[in-house]
C-alpha positions in Angstrom: -1.6 -1.5 -1.0 -4.2 1.3 -0.8 -2.9 4.8 -1.6 -5.8 6.9 -0.3 -4.7 10.3 -1.6 -1.8 12.5 -2.5 -0.5 16.0 -2.4 1.2 16.6 -5.7 3.4 19.5 -4.4 4.4 20.3 -0.9 7.0 22.7 0.3 6.8 21.8 4.0 6.5 18.0 4.4 10.1 17.1 3.4 12.6 19.6 5.0 14.5 21.5 2.3 12.7 19.7 -0.6 9.7 20.1 -2.9 7.9 16.8 -2.4 5.0 14.7 -3.5 3.1 13.3 -0.4 1.5 9.9 -0.7 -1.1 9.1 2.0 -1.7 5.4 2.8 -5.0 4.1 4.1 -5.3 2.3 7.4 -3.8 2.9 10.8 -3.3 0.7 13.9 -3.6 3.7 16.3 -6.8 5.7 17.2 -5.4 9.1 18.0 -8.4 11.2 18.9 -6.9 14.3 17.2 -6.0 12.5 13.9 -6.8 15.0 11.1 -7.1 12.2 8.5 -10.0 10.3 10.0 -11.1 8.5 6.8 -7.5 7.3 6.1 -7.2 6.2 9.7 -10.4 4.1 9.5 -9.2 2.6 6.2 -12.0 4.3 4.3 -10.3 6.7 1.9 -12.5 8.9 -0.3 -10.1 8.4 -3.2 -8.0 5.4 -4.2 -5.0 5.9 -6.4 -3.5 3.2 -8.6 0.2 2.7 -8.2 0.8 3.1 -11.9 -0.8 6.5 -11.9 1.6 7.6 -9.1 4.6 6.2 -11.0 3.6 8.0 -14.2 3.2 11.3 -12.3 6.6 10.9 -10.6 8.3 10.2 -13.9 6.6 13.3 -15.5 7.6 15.6 -12.5 11.3 14.5 -12.5 13.4 17.6 -12.3 10.7 19.6 -10.5 10.1 17.4 -7.5 13.0 16.8 -5.1 11.5 13.9 -3.0 8.6 11.7 -2.0 6.9 11.5 1.4 5.2 8.4 2.5 2.5 9.3 5.1 -0.8 8.1 6.3 -2.5 6.5 8.0 0.5 4.3 8.8 2.7 3.4 5.8 4.5 0.5 7.6 1.3 -1.5 7.7 1.5 -2.1 4.0 3.3 -5.3 3.0 4.0 -3.9 -0.4 5.9 -0.9 0.9 9.3 -2.3 0.0 8.6 -2.7 -3.8 7.0 0.7 -3.8 10.1 2.3 -2.3 12.3 0.4 -4.7 10.4 1.8 -7.7 10.5 5.4 -6.3 14.3 5.1 -5.5 15.0 3.8 -9.0 13.5 7.0 -10.3 16.1 8.9 -8.3 13.9 10.3 -5.6 14.9 10.4 -1.9 12.1 9.1 0.4 10.9 10.5 3.7 8.9 8.1 5.9 6.3 9.4 8.3 5.6 6.7 10.9 4.0 6.1 14.3 6.9 3.8 15.2 4.7 0.8 15.9 6.5 -1.5 13.5 10.2 -1.3 14.3 11.1 -4.3 12.2 9.7 -2.6 9.1 11.6 0.5 9.9 14.8 -1.5 10.3 14.2 -3.4 7.1 13.7 -0.2 5.1 16.9 1.2 6.6 18.9 -1.9 6.0 17.9 -1.9 2.3 18.7 1.8 1.9 15.1 2.6 0.9 14.5 5.7 3.0 16.5 8.9 3.4 14.6 10.7 6.2 12.4 9.5 9.0 9.8 11.5 11.0 8.5 9.5 13.9 5.6 10.6 16.0 5.7 10.1 19.7 2.1 10.7 20.8 2.8 10.9 24.6 4.9 8.9 27.0 5.0 5.4 25.4 3.8 3.9 28.6 0.6 6.0 28.4 -0.6 5.1 24.9 -3.3 2.8 26.2 -6.2 3.1 26.0 -6.6 6.4 24.0 -3.9 5.9 21.3 -4.0 2.1 21.2 -6.3 -0.1 23.3 -3.6 -2.7 23.8 -0.2 -1.6 23.0 3.4 -2.6 23.8 5.4 0.4 24.8 8.6 -1.5 23.9 7.8 -1.3 20.2 7.8 2.5 20.4 11.0 2.5 22.5 12.7 0.1 20.0 11.7 2.3 17.1 13.2 5.3 18.9 16.5 3.5 19.2 16.5 2.3 15.6 15.8 5.8 14.4 18.5 7.4 16.5 21.1 4.9 15.6 20.4 5.2 11.8 22.7 7.0 9.5 20.0 9.1 7.9 18.4 12.4 8.8 15.4 12.1 11.2 13.1 14.0 13.6 10.7 13.1 16.4 7.4 14.9 16.6 4.7 15.3 19.3 1.4 17.0 18.7 0.7 19.0 21.8 -2.8 18.2 22.9 -4.2 18.3 26.4 -4.5 16.1 28.4 -2.2 13.7 26.5 0.7 16.2 26.7 2.0 18.3 29.6 5.5 19.5 30.8 6.1 16.2 32.6 5.3 14.2 29.5 7.6 16.3 27.4 10.4 15.9 29.9 9.8 12.1 29.9 9.9 12.0 26.0 12.9 14.3 26.0 14.9 11.9 28.2 13.9 8.9 26.0 15.2 10.7 22.9 18.1 12.5 24.6 20.6 13.8 22.1 18.1 13.5 19.2 18.8 15.6 16.1 15.4 17.4 16.0 12.3 17.3 18.2 9.3 19.1 16.8 6.4 20.2 19.1 3.4 20.5 16.8 0.4 22.7 17.5 -2.9 21.0 17.6 -5.2 22.6 15.0 -8.9 21.9 15.5 -10.3 20.3 12.4 -12.3 17.3 11.2 -10.7 14.8 13.6 -11.1 11.1 14.4 -12.8 11.6 17.7 -14.5 15.1 17.7 -16.2 14.4 21.1 -12.7 14.1 22.7 -11.8 17.7 21.7 -15.3 18.9 22.5 -15.1 17.6 26.1 -11.6 18.8 26.8 -9.7 22.1 26.7 -7.2 20.6 24.2 -5.2 23.6 22.8 -2.0 25.0 24.2 -1.5 28.8 23.8 1.8 30.3 22.6 3.2 30.8 26.1 2.4 27.3 27.1 4.1 25.9 23.9 7.2 28.0 24.6 7.3 26.5 28.1 7.1 23.0 26.7 9.9 23.9 24.3 12.0 25.1 27.2 11.6 21.8 28.9 12.7 19.8 25.8 15.5 22.1 24.6 18.2 21.0 27.0 17.7 17.4 26.2 18.0 17.4 22.4 20.1 19.1 19.8 17.3 21.1 18.3 13.7 21.7 19.5 11.3 23.6 17.3 7.6 24.5 17.6 5.4 24.2 14.5 
C-alpha cells in the first residue's frame, strides 16, 4: 500500500466532521481534469509509512472526528481492509472516496462494517467513460457500484465534476435517472489547476458559469432527495 500524501486537518472532506485525509497512490482511470496527477500516475512526491499515520491518529484522538480515504483510487489497494480495521479500532469513522470501479471491494468493506460514509464519483454517463475516462471500461461495474451504495445502510453521496464536454444537461439527466432517489447528488465546479491532461482543458471551453451550473442543478433536483453545487 502506498499512501502518497495526507491532509492532517480538513473541515470540508467529511460532512460534519474534522477529518484527516489520506491520499492513496495509483488510479485505474485517466480523468483529464484530475487535480492529483502524480497520485493518479502512481508517482507520489511523498510516501508515508503506515505506522506514522497510525501514530498521528492516536495522538489526534479527541480532536479529529474521522478519517477520509481518497486518492488516486483507494479500492485498488489490497491492504485497504487491514488499514480500515486499524483505523476503526482507534474509534474513527471512515469515509471512502471512490470512482466506483471495484464494486466487490465496496461491498466487502460494507459487509465488514469498515466504512461509515461513501462518496462515489460519477464522471459522466457510465456508457460514455471510454475512451477519455477509461480506455476499456465496463459500464456495468459503475452501475453495480451505484446500486450497492444506494442499498447500503450508511450515509453516502454521488458527485459529478462539471466539465465540458463530458457533462451537459442531457448527461446530468441520465445520471439523475440512474441514481433516482439518492440521498445527495453534488455537482462540483471544475477548477483549473495542475491537471492530468492540461492539453484537454487548453483545447476545450471546459468551465460552466454560475447560471449554467444552476441549470444543471435544476435538471437533477427533481430526481434526487438533495442536489447541491460545490
